[in-house]
N, C-alpha and C positions, 0 to 999 in steps of 0.2 A: 882569923885569916882563912883557916880551913873551911869554916862554915860559909864564908862569903864565896869562896871558889866553888864549894859544893852547890850553893844555891844557883850559881850560873849554869852549872851542868844540868840541874833539875828544871829550873824555871824556863830557860830558853827553849829546850826541846819541847816542854809541855805547852808553851805558848805557840810554838810552830805547829804542833799537832792540832791545837784548838782552831787555829786559823785555817789549816788545811781541811779540817773536818767541816768548818763553816762554809768554806768555798765549795766543798763537795756537795753539801746539802743544798746550797743555793743553786749550784749547777744542775743537780738532779731535779729540783723543783722547776727550773726554767725548761729543762728538757722534757719534763712531764707535761708542762703547759703547752709546749710547742709540738708535742707528739701527735701524729696523725691518727685519727680513730680508724680502726679496721672496720670497714663497712659491711653490712649484710645486704643481701639481694632484695629483701622485702622491707618496705617502710610502711607503717600503718598510717594511712591517709586520714587526716582529721581525727587522729586517735584510734581509727579503726571502727568497725561496726560494733554495735551492742544492741541486743534484742532485735537483730535484723535491720536496724536503722543506721544509715550512713550519716557522716558529717555532724556528729553531736559534739565533738571536742570535749566530751564529758569525762569526769573522774571514772565513771563506770566503764567507759570505752577504753581508757588507759589500762584499767585493771583487767578487763577482758582480753585485750590484745597482749598484755604482758604474760598472762596465763597461757596464751596460745603460742608463745615463743618469740614475740616481737621484742626487740630491744631498741629500735629506732622508730620514733613517732613524730610525724608531721602534725603540727597544731597551728590553728589560725588565731590571730590576735586582732582585736578591734578596740576602739575607745568608747567609753561612756560619754554622754553629752557634756559631762563636767570634767573630762580629760583623764579618766582612770582606765588603764589597760585591763581588758578582760579577754577570756579565751573563748572565742566564738567565730564562726565563719563570716557572718554579716548579720545585721540586725533583723533583716527579713527572715533569715533562716532561724535565728535565735528566738524571735517572737513566736514562730510556729511551735517551738519546743516549750515556750512559756504559755502556750494555748491562747496566744493573741494572733489571730489569723489576719492575713492581708495587711500587715503593717510593717513598715521599714523604720519606724520611729526608734531613735536611740534613747535609751533611758539614762537617768543619773545613776551614779554608783549605788546610792542608797536604794533606789527603786529596783535596780538589778539584784541586789542582795535579798530583797523582800519578795521577789517573784518566785513562783513555785513551778518548776518545769514538770512536764508530763513524765510518767513512769518513775518518778522519784529521782530523775537524773540530777547530777550535781554539775552545774556549769561553773567553771572555775575562774578565779582571779589569780594573780601572780603568787600570792601567798599560798593558795591551795596547791599550785603547781610546785612551788618550792618544797612544801611539806612532802608531796608525793615523791619527788626526786630524791629527797633526803633518805627516804625509805626504799629507794630502788637505785642503788649506786651504779648499776650496770646499764641504766637506761639513758637514752639521749633524745633530746627534743630538737627537731628541725623547725625553725620558726617560719611562718608565713604571715608577715605583718602587712595588713591591708593598706595602711597609711602611716607615715612618719616612722619608717623603719629604724633609722638611726636613733631617734629619740627613745624608742622602746628598748633598743639594745643598750643604750646608755643607762637607762633606768634599771635594767636587769643588772648591769655591771655595778651600779652604785648601791642598790638596795638588796641584791641577792647574790653577793660574790661567792657564796657557798655552793651555788649550782652552776657557776660560770663554765666549768669544764664539761658540763653535761649539755650545754647549749650549742647547737650548730646553726648559725644564722644563714638564712638565704638572703642574697642580694639581688637587686633587680636592674642594676645598671653598673657599668664599669666603674663609674666614679665613686660608688659606695664601698668598693673594696678597701681602699686605704683607710677610710673612715672607720670601718668595722675592724680592720686589722689593728689600727691604733688604739681601739678600745680593749685590745688584748685577746680577741677571739682568734684562735689558731685554725679552727676547722670551719671553712666557709664554702657554701654551695652557691654557684651562680644559677639562677632560674631564668628561663628564657621567655616566660609567658607575657612579660611586659616590655621586653627588650627589643628594640629595633636595631638590628645589626646583621651584617652578612656573616656567613660561616667563616670566611677568612678573618674577619675582625674578631670573631669569637675565639678562633684558634690562636691568633696572635696574642690576644689577651691572656689566654690560658698558659701560653708559653712564657709570658712575662711575669706571671703571678704564681701563687702557691695554693691554688684551689684544691678543695677536697673532692669536688664532683661538679657536674653540670646536669641540671634537670630541665626536661623539655616536654612539650605536649606530644601526643601520639604521632601525628603526621610527621613531625620533625624526627621522631625516632626511626622512621623508615627512610630517611635520607642517608647521605654519605657521612653526615656529621658524627654519629656515634663511633664509627670505625676510625675516623680521623682523630677523634679525641683519644681513643684507646691507643693509637699509635704514639701519642705523646704522653701516655701514662695517666690520662684523666678518665675516671669512671663516669658513665652517663646513666641517668635515670629518666624514666618516662612516667607521667601521671595522666590520669588515674586508671589503672588497668585491673579489671576483674575477670577477664576471659583468659584462661590458660593457653589457648591456641594463639591468641595475640601475643601473649608473653613469650612463647616459644619462638615466634617469628621475629620479635624484637631482639631476643637474645641472639638469634642467628644473624641479625644485622649489626651486632656489636654492642648492643645495649647491655649494661651490667645488671641493672635491677629496675624495680618499679615501685611507685607508691600505689597502695591497694587498699580497698575496703574489706575484702572478704577472704583473700588468700590467708593460709595459716602456716607459719613456719614450722610448727610441730608436726604437720602432716604434709610436708613439702617434698616433691620429687623433681629433680632437675632433668 
């Protein structure tokens, strides 16, 4: 009888402690997944420049920009002719790097892997990107998916869950927000370059959702929109800015930061 009573005193508190610990761990994981990323003012456009060349989206560009202090990198995503996602701005741009001039032809994935880019550049697929992010845990990728945005984000979620918290999707329409949110991405940027909407519609959408930021083209950055976004707690970015004087004017107009090819965070003065 003594041992039965003793077991109640030991087992029940122990069970309660384990349950409480499990709930705490789950809660912390959920909180971590939903936590907003603290943004930097500078985002490396298309991975940033390398060897003085813009828009390579290459492994070398990521390495070069990371070394210069970037931790946020915008990358472009396209599809091969047989439906495999690869990291490049468009096929016309990529073919130039493959030393195939004046061609917008999309290649098969096998052809893509066998092509030899100029200057030894490494043009990446999703596995290459995943490996890089695994070795750079403080880096974040902002996606610019040229077509089938939701399909690519779903593929990332399914095949590369290990890097999900380092992915910041851009959406191009209001209706993409819920679809991306339901995939489990908590940091989402609305980009305006494909969106047909009034400032009022954009502001109302931002009030009703939980966006990380809004990105816009330069002329939009000089309107009232950045200040109005700031008033409701939304940061705004402008792409693509490589002139410091323009950057200063945009900042004076309420813009938080920019996508850039050439600015360097390690040598930056506000």
